[in-house]
C-alpha positions as CSV (number, residue, x, y, z in Angstrom):
1,M,-0.9,0.3,12.9
2,S,2.4,-1.6,13.4
3,I,5.7,-1.2,13.5
4,R,8.6,-2.5,11.8
5,L,12.0,-3.4,13.7
6,E,15.0,-3.8,11.4
7,T,18.8,-4.1,11.9
8,K,21.7,-2.1,9.6
9,P,24.2,-5.0,8.8
10,A,27.8,-3.8,9.5
11,F,30.9,-4.9,7.9
12,S,34.4,-5.0,9.3
13,P,37.1,-6.4,7.3
14,I,39.4,-8.5,9.6
15,A,42.2,-10.4,8.0
16,S,43.7,-10.5,4.6
17,G,46.9,-12.4,3.1
18,S,48.2,-14.1,0.0
19,T,50.0,-17.2,-0.9
20,V,52.6,-17.1,-3.6
21,S,52.7,-20.6,-5.7
22,G,51.1,-22.8,-3.9
23,T,48.3,-25.7,-4.2
24,S,47.1,-25.2,-0.5
25,H,45.9,-21.5,0.4
26,S,44.9,-21.0,4.5
27,M,42.7,-17.8,5.1
28,T,42.2,-16.0,8.8
29,T,38.6,-16.0,10.4
30,P,37.6,-14.3,13.4
31,T,37.0,-15.9,16.5
32,N,34.1,-13.4,17.9
33,V,31.4,-14.2,15.2
34,G,28.1,-14.0,16.7
35,R,25.1,-16.1,15.7
36,N,23.7,-13.6,13.5
37,D,26.7,-13.0,12.0
38,F,28.2,-13.8,8.1
39,M,31.5,-14.4,7.6
40,S,32.7,-13.6,3.6
41,I,36.0,-14.2,1.9
42,I,37.0,-12.7,-1.3
43,I,40.2,-14.4,-3.1
44,A,41.8,-13.8,-6.5
45,V,43.7,-16.6,-8.1
46,T,46.2,-15.9,-11.2
47,G,44.1,-18.1,-13.2
48,G,44.5,-21.8,-14.7
49,V,43.2,-23.7,-11.9
50,S,40.0,-24.3,-10.0
51,L,39.7,-23.7,-6.2
52,N,37.9,-26.3,-4.1
53,T,34.6,-24.9,-1.3
54,P,35.7,-25.3,2.1
55,A,34.2,-27.6,4.2
56,G,31.1,-25.3,5.9
57,W,31.5,-22.3,3.5
58,T,29.1,-21.2,0.3
59,R,30.4,-20.5,-2.7
60,L,28.7,-17.0,-4.2
61,N,30.2,-16.8,-7.5
62,G,30.2,-19.4,-10.4
63,A,32.8,-21.6,-11.9
64,S,36.0,-19.3,-12.1
65,T,39.6,-19.8,-12.2
66,T,40.3,-16.0,-11.3
67,L,37.8,-15.1,-8.7
68,A,36.0,-17.2,-5.5
69,V,33.7,-15.1,-3.6
70,F,32.8,-17.7,0.0
71,Y,30.6,-17.2,3.0
72,R,29.1,-18.9,6.0
73,R,27.0,-18.1,8.9
74,G,28.5,-18.1,12.6
75,N,30.5,-21.0,14.0
76,P,33.6,-19.3,12.6
77,T,36.5,-21.6,11.2
78,S,39.6,-20.9,9.4
79,P,39.6,-22.6,5.8
80,T,42.3,-24.1,3.5
81,V,41.1,-23.7,0.3
82,V,43.1,-26.4,-2.3
83,T,43.8,-25.8,-5.8
84,S,42.6,-28.5,-8.4
85,G,45.9,-28.6,-10.2
86,S,49.2,-27.3,-10.4
87,A,50.1,-24.5,-8.0
88,T,48.8,-20.7,-8.4
89,T,49.4,-17.7,-6.1
90,T,46.2,-16.5,-4.1
91,S,45.2,-13.3,-2.2
92,W,42.1,-12.7,0.0
93,V,40.1,-10.1,2.0
94,A,38.0,-11.9,5.2
95,G,35.5,-9.9,6.6
96,T,32.5,-10.4,9.0
97,I,29.0,-8.6,8.4
98,A,27.1,-8.3,11.7
99,I,23.8,-8.1,12.8
100,A,22.6,-9.7,9.6
101,D,19.3,-11.9,9.2
102,D,20.9,-15.7,9.2
103,T,17.9,-16.8,7.8
104,V,18.6,-15.2,4.3
105,A,21.1,-15.9,1.7
106,P,23.3,-12.9,0.6
107,V,23.1,-12.4,-2.8
108,M,26.2,-11.5,-5.6
109,S,25.8,-9.8,-8.9
110,T,26.8,-11.0,-12.2
111,V,30.9,-10.1,-12.5
112,S,32.1,-7.4,-15.2
113,S,35.4,-7.5,-16.3
114,G,37.9,-5.0,-18.2
115,V,41.1,-3.0,-18.4
116,S,41.1,0.6,-17.0
117,A,41.4,2.3,-14.0
118,A,37.4,2.5,-13.1
119,P,36.6,-0.8,-12.1
120,D,32.8,-0.8,-12.0
121,P,30.6,-3.4,-10.6
122,P,27.2,-4.3,-12.4
123,S,23.8,-3.2,-11.1
124,L,22.4,-5.8,-8.7
125,A,19.0,-6.4,-8.2
126,S,18.9,-8.3,-4.4
127,G,15.2,-9.4,-4.1
128,L,15.5,-9.1,-0.4
129,G,12.5,-7.2,0.0
130,Y,12.3,-3.7,1.6
131,R,14.5,-3.5,4.2
132,E,18.1,-2.0,5.4
133,I,20.8,-3.9,3.3
134,L,24.5,-4.1,3.0
135,Y,26.1,-3.9,0.0
136,L,29.8,-4.5,-0.6
137,A,31.1,-3.4,-4.4
138,C,34.1,-5.1,-4.7
139,Y,37.0,-5.8,-7.6
140,V,39.8,-8.0,-7.9
141,A,43.0,-7.5,-10.2
142,T,45.0,-10.1,-11.9
143,A,47.5,-7.2,-13.6
144,G,48.5,-4.3,-13.3
145,T,48.6,-1.1,-10.8
146,A,45.5,-1.6,-9.2
147,T,45.4,-0.3,-5.4
148,Q,42.2,2.3,-4.3
149,T,42.4,5.4,-4.5
150,A,39.0,6.4,-4.4
151,P,35.4,4.0,-3.9
152,P,32.1,5.0,-6.1
153,A,30.0,7.3,-4.9
154,N,28.4,7.3,-1.6
155,Y,30.7,4.5,-0.7
156,V,33.3,3.8,2.5
157,H,36.1,2.4,1.8
158,D,37.6,0.8,5.5
159,V,41.2,0.3,6.2
160,G,41.4,-3.2,5.7
161,F,39.2,-3.7,2.8
162,E,42.2,-4.9,0.9
163,V,45.4,-6.7,-0.1
164,S,48.1,-6.0,-2.8
165,A,50.8,-8.6,-3.1
166,A,52.1,-11.0,-5.4
167,G,50.4,-9.3,-8.5
168,L,47.1,-9.3,-7.4
169,T,44.8,-7.1,-5.4
170,V,41.4,-7.5,-3.9
171,S,39.7,-4.6,-2.8
172,G,35.7,-3.3,-1.9
173,A,33.8,-0.5,-0.6
174,R,30.4,-0.6,1.7
175,R,27.3,1.3,1.4
176,S,23.9,0.4,3.5
177,L,20.7,1.5,2.1
178,H,16.7,0.8,1.5
179,A,16.8,0.2,-1.9
180,Q,16.4,-3.9,-3.2
181,T,18.4,-2.8,-6.5
182,E,21.6,-1.0,-6.5
183,D,24.6,0.3,-9.1
184,A,27.4,1.4,-7.5
185,G,29.3,3.0,-9.7
186,A,32.9,3.0,-10.7
187,F,36.1,2.8,-8.3
188,T,39.1,5.0,-8.8
189,T,42.2,2.8,-8.9
190,T,46.5,3.9,-9.2
191,G,46.7,3.2,-12.7
192,S,45.2,1.3,-15.2
193,C,44.8,-3.0,-14.4
194,T,42.5,-5.7,-15.6
195,W,40.1,-6.4,-13.2
196,Q,36.7,-8.1,-12.4
197,A,34.3,-6.0,-10.3
198,F,30.7,-7.1,-8.7
199,T,28.5,-6.5,-5.9
200,I,27.3,-8.8,-2.7
201,A,24.4,-7.7,-0.6
202,F,23.6,-8.7,3.0
203,P,20.2,-8.4,4.1
204,G,19.2,-7.0,7.7
205,F,17.0,-8.1,9.7
206,D,13.3,-7.7,9.5
207,Y,10.9,-8.3,11.9
208,L,7.4,-8.5,10.3
209,A,6.0,-9.6,13.8
210,A,7.1,-6.7,15.4
211,P,5.2,-4.9,17.9
212,Y,2.2,-2.6,17.2
213,V,1.5,0.7,18.4
214,A,-0.7,1.3,20.9
215,E,-4.0,3.1,20.5
216,G,-3.5,6.9,20.8
217,S,0.1,7.1,21.4
218,L,1.7,7.7,17.8
219,A,2.8,11.4,17.1
220,V,4.9,11.5,13.9
221,S,6.3,14.8,12.4
222,F,9.0,15.0,9.7
223,N,12.0,14.4,12.3
224,Q,10.7,12.9,15.6
225,L,8.3,10.1,16.3
226,D,6.8,9.3,19.9
227,C,5.2,6.1,20.4
228,D,3.9,3.3,22.9
229,L,4.5,-0.3,21.4
230,V,2.9,-3.2,23.4
231,P,4.3,-5.8,23.7
232,T,7.9,-4.7,23.8
233,F,10.5,-5.6,21.2
234,P,11.8,-9.7,21.3
235,Y,15.1,-8.6,20.9
236,K,17.2,-5.5,22.2
237,I,17.3,-2.5,20.9
238,S,20.0,-1.0,20.1
239,T,21.6,1.9,17.9
240,A,22.4,-0.1,15.1
241,Q,18.7,-1.0,14.4
242,T,16.1,1.6,12.5
243,L,12.5,1.7,12.9
244,V,10.1,1.9,10.0
245,L,6.1,2.6,9.9
246,S,4.0,0.5,8.4
247,D,0.0,0.9,8.2
248,S,-2.3,-2.1,9.0
249,R,-4.3,-1.9,6.0
250,G,-1.5,-3.5,3.8
251,A,-0.7,-0.4,2.1
252,G,3.0,-1.0,2.0
253,F,6.3,0.9,4.3
254,L,6.2,4.1,4.4
255,F,9.2,6.3,3.9
256,W,9.5,7.5,7.3
257,T,12.4,5.7,9.4
258,G,14.5,6.9,12.4
259,T,17.0,5.6,15.1
260,Y,15.9,5.5,18.5
261,G,16.9,8.3,21.0
262,S,15.4,6.8,24.2
263,A,13.1,3.8,25.2
264,T,11.7,3.5,28.6
265,T,9.8,0.5,29.3
266,E,6.7,-0.6,31.6
267,D,4.9,-2.8,33.3
268,V,1.2,-1.9,32.5
269,H,-0.1,-4.3,34.8
270,E,0.9,-6.3,38.0
271,R,3.2,-9.7,37.3
272,S,1.5,-12.2,38.7
273,S,0.0,-13.0,35.3
274,P,1.2,-12.6,31.7
275,A,0.2,-9.0,30.8
276,P,1.6,-6.7,28.0
277,I,4.7,-4.6,28.2
278,R,4.6,-1.1,26.8
279,T,8.1,0.5,25.7
280,H,7.9,4.4,24.5
281,L,10.2,5.2,22.3
282,T,11.3,8.2,20.5
283,L,12.9,8.4,17.7
284,T,15.0,10.7,15.2
285,N,14.3,11.0,11.5
286,K,18.0,11.1,10.2
287,D,17.3,9.8,6.7
288,P,16.2,12.8,4.2
289,L,12.6,12.4,3.3
290,P,11.9,12.3,-0.1
291,G,10.2,14.4,-2.4
292,A,6.5,15.0,-1.6
293,T,4.1,12.2,-2.2
294,A,0.1,12.5,-2.8
295,A,-1.8,10.9,0.0
296,P,-4.2,7.8,-1.8
297,F,-7.3,9.9,-1.3
298,G,-8.5,13.4,-0.2
299,L,-10.3,14.9,2.7
300,S,-14.0,16.9,2.1
301,D,-17.0,17.5,4.0
302,T,-19.1,16.1,0.9
303,P,-17.1,13.1,0.5
304,D,-18.1,10.1,-1.8
305,N,-16.4,7.4,0.2
306,V,-14.4,6.4,-3.0
307,T,-11.7,9.1,-3.9
308,T,-12.6,11.6,-0.8
309,F,-13.5,11.0,2.9
310,G,-15.0,12.4,6.1
311,Y,-13.4,15.1,8.7
312,S,-14.1,16.8,11.2
313,D,-12.9,19.6,14.0
314,L,-11.3,21.3,11.1
315,R,-9.2,24.8,12.3
316,Y,-6.8,27.1,10.1
317,M,-5.1,30.3,10.7
318,D,-4.0,32.8,7.7
319,S,-1.1,34.3,8.6
320,F,2.0,35.7,6.3
321,G,5.5,34.6,6.6
322,D,8.7,36.7,6.4
323,D,8.7,37.0,3.0
324,G,5.3,38.4,2.6
325,L,3.2,35.4,0.9
326,A,0.1,34.4,2.4
327,L,0.3,31.0,4.4
328,R,-2.7,28.7,6.1
329,S,-2.0,25.9,8.8
330,G,-4.3,24.0,11.1
331,S,-5.7,20.9,12.0
332,L,-8.5,18.7,11.3
333,K,-9.9,14.8,12.5
334,T,-10.4,11.6,10.1
335,W,-11.2,8.3,10.8
336,R,-9.7,6.8,7.6
337,E,-5.6,5.8,7.9
338,G,-3.3,6.4,5.2
339,I,-2.5,9.9,5.4
340,W,1.2,10.3,6.5
341,T,3.5,12.9,7.5
342,G,5.2,14.3,4.2
343,M,2.2,13.5,2.1
344,T,0.2,15.8,0.1
345,F,-3.6,15.8,0.0
346,A,-6.2,17.7,-1.4
347,L,-8.9,19.1,1.2
348,T,-12.6,20.3,0.3
349,S,-14.5,22.3,2.7
350,V,-17.8,23.3,0.9
351,A,-19.1,25.2,4.5
352,R,-16.4,27.3,4.4
353,Y,-16.6,28.2,0.4
354,T,-13.4,26.2,-0.5
355,G,-12.6,24.1,-3.4
356,A,-9.9,21.4,-3.2
357,T,-6.8,22.7,-2.0
358,T,-3.6,21.1,-1.7
359,Y,-1.8,21.1,1.8
360,T,1.6,18.7,3.1
361,A,0.8,16.8,6.5
362,Q,3.6,18.1,8.7
363,K,2.3,16.1,12.1
364,I,0.4,12.9,12.4
365,T,-1.2,11.9,16.3
366,T,-3.5,8.9,16.6
367,Q,-6.2,9.2,18.8
């Protein structure tokens, strides 16, 4: 059994500005950027000229004379973008993406365009793996009334993530979730405008070599998890991190994710020699559970060890709920890993004259 530790990247718009009819465009970046932080700058251009890529920065979008998206890792500098050609006007927004995985580059979608009051970024298949991903849905407008009145559904528009000056608008919103593919949907603007829209994905940390769960310490229900981890986390646990359960058979990561409520660390031996450190975690699941998922096998007292496996110590209780309907609950032990909280499974008990009956796992405890 293993635990995967993740982080949730956090976006902060920190500066914006514009340059009217110039060939040199200076941008402001923050001074408190951490080693694992990204910086990004989104620039709208009046068009007709190309922009250079500042030293130490990387351009995410392809050649364009109306849009430029740059990013860099840590070590902040305030870049100056130089146009090759005649003077042009720019508007820009700069922001930081904290607690991101600085070993993996962000990914940008293609750029859509149109003339309307609903800039609509195209879908993005990030390919960043199963981890927390920060999506920035953005648009730039080069003509018309284009300030944002509503972000796409489930997105948050931060104060500062917009600039509208000199006939140019840069605006955006953010969403963080576990999904490799995202289609943000459309913005709503104050009026019709000529726009370009796109989405950027920034990956959170994905500690695949995270601690394992100490034997006999795991108890997980729909909304709470308690476990002991050995060794302790290689990085400080914070509320910006989530924990995701994974089983050791490589059957894929589970849907259960949680934010820690408390963590207690102790030495399990004297420190005169190297020894494990044990951390007890209590976590709360704040994410909605998915619909019922079928377990990869059933349980039976006459198992075939292919589609059904054995169990012991079956106990159950029959009762009636407040609605008058019959209710059966119980417990059992099994040695086969793979049934988890929220999964449905078929239970057969020939000894109790019970055919294959479907139940939902409410709580799992390892022993």
